[in-house]
C-alpha positions in Angstrom: -92.7 244.3 24.0 -90.5 242.0 22.0 -86.9 243.0 22.2 -84.3 242.2 19.6 -81.0 242.5 21.5 -77.9 244.1 20.4 -74.3 242.8 20.7 -73.1 241.4 22.9 -75.8 238.7 22.8 -77.9 237.7 25.8 -75.9 236.2 28.7 -77.8 233.8 30.9 -77.0 232.1 34.1 -78.2 231.1 37.5 -80.8 233.4 39.1 -78.9 235.2 41.8 -79.4 239.0 41.6 -80.9 240.3 44.9 -83.3 242.6 43.1 -84.7 239.8 40.9 -85.0 237.5 43.9 -86.8 240.2 45.9 -89.2 240.8 43.0 -90.1 237.1 42.9 -90.6 237.0 46.7 -92.9 240.0 46.5 -94.9 238.1 43.9 -95.1 235.1 46.4 -92.8 232.9 44.2 -90.4 230.6 46.0 -86.9 231.5 44.8 -85.6 228.0 44.9 -88.4 226.9 42.6 -87.8 229.8 40.3 -84.1 229.0 40.0 -85.1 225.5 38.6 -87.4 227.0 36.0 -85.8 230.4 35.1 -82.5 232.1 34.2 -81.0 235.4 35.0 -80.5 237.3 31.7 -78.2 240.2 31.0 -78.6 242.0 27.6 -78.2 245.3 25.8 -81.1 247.2 24.4 -80.9 250.6 22.8 -77.4 250.9 24.1 -78.3 250.3 27.7 -77.6 247.2 29.8 -80.6 245.3 31.4 -81.1 242.3 33.6 -84.2 240.3 34.1 -85.7 236.9 35.0 -85.9 234.8 31.9 -88.4 231.9 31.2 -87.5 229.9 28.1 -89.8 229.2 25.3 -89.8 226.4 22.7 -88.2 228.6 20.0 -85.1 229.5 22.1 -86.4 232.9 23.2 -87.4 234.1 26.6 -90.2 235.8 28.5 -88.5 238.4 30.6 -89.6 240.1 33.8 -88.3 242.5 36.4 -89.9 245.0 38.6 -90.0 247.6 35.8 -90.4 245.5 32.6 -92.6 242.8 31.1 -91.7 241.5 27.7 -89.8 238.9 25.7 -86.5 238.3 24.0 -87.2 237.1 20.4 -88.2 234.8 19.1 -91.5 234.9 21.0 -93.3 231.6 21.4 -95.1 229.3 23.8 -93.3 227.4 26.6 -93.9 223.7 27.2 -92.9 221.5 30.1 -93.5 218.0 28.8 -93.6 215.2 31.4 -95.3 212.7 29.1 -98.8 213.2 30.7 -102.2 213.0 29.0 -103.2 216.1 31.0 -102.0 219.6 30.3 -102.3 222.6 32.6 -102.5 225.8 30.6 -101.4 229.3 31.8 -101.3 232.7 30.1 -97.9 233.6 31.7 -95.0 232.0 33.5 -95.6 233.9 36.8 -99.0 232.1 37.0 -97.3 228.8 36.2 -94.8 229.4 39.0 -97.6 230.4 41.3 -99.4 227.1 40.5 -96.2 225.2 41.5 -95.8 227.3 44.7 -99.4 226.4 45.7 -98.4 222.7 45.5 -100.9 221.9 42.8 -98.2 220.1 40.7 -98.7 216.4 40.1 -96.4 215.5 37.1 -98.8 216.7 34.4 -97.6 218.7 31.4 -97.6 222.5 31.4 -98.1 224.9 28.6 -97.6 228.6 29.0 -99.0 230.7 26.2 -96.8 233.8 27.0 -99.6 235.8 25.3 -103.2 234.8 24.4 -102.2 236.0 20.9 -100.2 232.8 20.7 -103.2 230.5 21.3 -103.4 229.2 17.7 -99.7 228.3 17.9 -100.5 226.0 20.9 -103.1 223.9 19.1 -100.6 221.4 17.6 -99.4 220.8 21.2 -102.9 220.8 22.9 -104.5 218.5 20.3 -102.8 215.5 21.8 -104.1 215.9 25.4 -107.2 214.1 26.8 -107.7 216.8 29.4 -106.7 220.5 29.4 -106.9 222.4 32.8 -107.1 226.1 32.1 -105.8 228.6 34.6 -106.4 231.7 32.5 -106.8 235.3 33.7 -110.3 236.2 35.0 -110.6 239.1 32.4 -112.1 239.5 29.0 -109.0 238.2 27.1 -109.0 235.1 29.4 -112.8 234.5 28.8 -112.4 234.8 25.0 -109.5 232.4 25.1 -111.4 229.9 27.1 -114.4 230.1 24.6 -112.0 229.4 21.7 -110.6 226.4 23.5 -114.1 225.1 24.4 -115.1 225.3 20.7 -112.1 223.4 19.6 -111.8 220.8 22.5 -115.2 220.6 24.0 -115.4 218.6 27.3 -111.6 218.1 27.3 -111.4 221.7 28.7 -111.7 222.3 32.4 -112.0 226.0 33.5 -110.0 226.0 36.8 -110.4 229.8 37.5 -112.9 229.2 40.3 -109.8 228.4 42.4 -108.9 232.1 42.3 -112.4 233.6 42.2 -112.3 237.3 43.2 -108.7 237.7 41.9 -107.4 238.7 38.5 -105.2 235.6 38.1 -103.5 232.8 40.0 -100.5 235.0 41.1 -102.8 237.6 42.6 -104.6 234.8 44.5 -101.2 233.5 45.7 -100.1 236.9 46.9 -103.4 237.5 48.8 -104.3 234.1 50.2 -104.4 234.1 54.0 -103.2 237.7 53.8 -99.6 236.4 53.5 -97.0 236.7 50.8 -95.1 233.5 50.3 
């Protein structure tokens, strides 16, 4: 759900709320890492105050998560971490991106988070410049369809990396279940 907040506008700051940190830990996400990438957001919606983890997008909006809610604060858009690489790692959502970082797979590449497979076309102007695109998409029908669209457009520049988390829905589920331990 895309939320248009009421006044007062969104307040953001360092990620400190114990409930949000606990939620991240339950998902296997290192809270120190999350603090580098995310903000704690407080906002009013339908007259009620809310707080959530916020992951910024390129248009100034946020993807927001807490234990009870998954959505975005408008404007909804893709998220890009540009390190000047010729390789891009592509994720459907920011929890999978954070999971990738927790797993220690990071190597200075660029990272693009779609924040919804519905935003795939919006990502093309960014993805067009990469020599290699590593896809860490969900292992479901939407992820497979997205991968096929990418293969048609980019051919052998696309690498399906989902074998890493075979048997799991996505990278975060793999992280939570690897070695039977939650990070």
